[in-house]
N, C-alpha and C positions, 0 to 999 in steps of 0.2 A: 480513432484511438492511436493512430500512428504517431501523433505528437508525443505520446508517452515515451517513445523510443529515444527522444532527445534527452531524456533524463537518466539514461543508463550510465553515462560517464560523469554524472553530477557528484559534487562533494557530499551531498545530503540525500536523505530518503524522500521519495515521493510516495505519499500514501494515497491509494485509490480506493474510494468507498463505492460499493455497489449495493443494489437493493436485495441481493440474495446470494447464496453460496454458488448456485449454478452460474450466475453471471460472473462472479469473482473468478471461478475456475475458467470460464470461457475467455475472459479478458486476459488472465495470466497466460493461458495456453497460446492465445493469439500472439501475445508479445514475445513469449519464449520462442515460438516457431518463426518469428520475424527476425530473430537475432542469429549471428554466427554462433556455433557451438561453444566457443570460449567465453561468450558473454551471457549465455542462457541462465547461468546460476545467479545473475543479478536481479532476476524477477522471481517473485514467489507469491502464492496465495496463502492466506492465514484465516482459518475459521475453526469452529469447534468439531468439525468432522474429521480433521486430520489429527493424528496422534499428539498427545501432549509433548512427547519427546521431539517430534518434528516441529511443533509450534515453538518450543524453547530454542531449538536450533535456528529456526528462521529469525526469531527475535534477536538472538545473539549475532547472527549474520548481519542484520540491519544495524545493530549497535557498532559492530566492527567495520562497517562500511563495505561489506561484501555484497549485500543486497541493496539495490538502489530503488527499485519499484516494488512496492508491497501492496497487494490487492486484498481487500477484506470487506465482507458485508457488514460486520458489526463488531467483531471481537476486539479490534484495535482501537475502538472508541472508548474502551473500558479501563483506561488508566495503565496500560501495559507500556513499559519503557522500551522504546525501540530506537532510541538515539535522536539525533537532530533531524527534524522534518523540515524540508524546504518548502513543500507545497502539499496541499490537499486537493484532490480531484474527485468530484462526485460524478459518477455515471448513474444517472437517475437520482432524484432527490430522495432524502430519507422520508419516512412516513410522518414525522412530526417535526415541528419547529424545535422542540426540546432536543431531539436526537441530532438535528442539524447543528445546533449550538454545541452539543457535547463533542461532536466530531471536530468542530473548529477549534476546540480547546487543545487539541493535539499540537496545533501550530502556535507555539507561544512566542517565537522570536519575531520581533518587529521586522517589517520589510519583506516578509515571506508572502506568497500568494495562495489564494484559494480559488479554484476554478470549478465551474459547474458543467 
């Protein structure tokens, strides 16, 4: 997962999907702890167990370019506007082909990459 650190200074958001909330939290924490203090706010996890106010703040941070890597089990595949997404990374494939397709719809610009 260290390759995700390469996207901290990117111009766009990298969206990382996991199979569950625990994995999303684990990935986000690992990334955060791998970064210098001044860059740690560029990574966040997003799921229904965090408060609505914090989710809104995270979404706004992604739209403004302050959050560069966003880790989520499912909530961000549901049509939430988080700005321009450069790539989608899957850590563990989704449970169904339909969910996989839905996640891929977040990446609408041509020339962007999806990794597994």
